[in-house]
N, C-alpha and C positions, 0 to 999 in steps of 0.2 A: 458728853462731847464738849470739847473745849471751844471757847470763843475765838481764841487765837490760833493761827495756823501752826503747823509743825515748825520745828526750829529751822532757821534759815534767814536769808536776807529779808523776806517779806515779814517775818515775825519781828525782827529787830526794827524795821521801819514802822510797823504798826505800833510797837511799844513806844518808840520815840515820839510818834505823832500823838499818841494818847497822853504821854507825859507832858508834851507841849500844851495840849488841850487843858489838862488839869491845872498846870501852872498859869496859863493865861486866864482861866476862870478865876483863880485866886487873885491874880493881879487886877482883874476887872472889879472884883468885890472890894479890894482895898482902895482902888481908885475912886469908886463910887462912894464908899464910906467917907473918904476924905473930901468929897465934893468936887472931884475933878471929872471932866467929861472925856478925859483920855481913856477912861474905861470902855468907851465905845470901840476904840481900836482893839482893845484886848478881847472884847466880845467877838469882834469880827475874826480875830486870829484864832479864837477858840473854835469858831464855826469851821474855818478852813482846815485846821488841824484835825478836827473830828471827822470831816469828810475824807481827809487823807488816810486816817486810820481805817475807816470803813472800806476805802478803796483797796488798800493793801490786803486786808483780811479777805475781801471778796475775790480779789485776783488770785490769791493763794488757793482759795477753795476751788475756783474754776480750773486752775492748773492741775490740782490734785485729781479732780474729776476727769479731766482729759487724759491724764496719765493712767488712771484706772480703766477708762474705756479702751485706750490703746492696748493696755495689757490684756484685757479680756478678749479683744479682737485677735490679738496675737496668739493667745492660748486656744481660741476656737479654731484658728487656722492650723495650728500645730496638731490639734486633736483630729481635725478633718483629714490632714495629710497622713496621719498615722493609721487611721481607720480604713 
């Protein structure tokens, strides 16, 4: 089972947020190595983008679960009407 949702806008947004998270962590490391406290801002940005990635993954999972539940209800209604 894949961590990322199926292809679509949620997958793209999750991947972009994950890329921002990785880049901001790298920027924070560089800033702290150089002795700059601007790295704190990069750490905060990494936290926000990480939360955004989780949000989009979770939202896509919930939407796919709702669609599968609606489909199963529809199939059950169709089978009841036919029988």
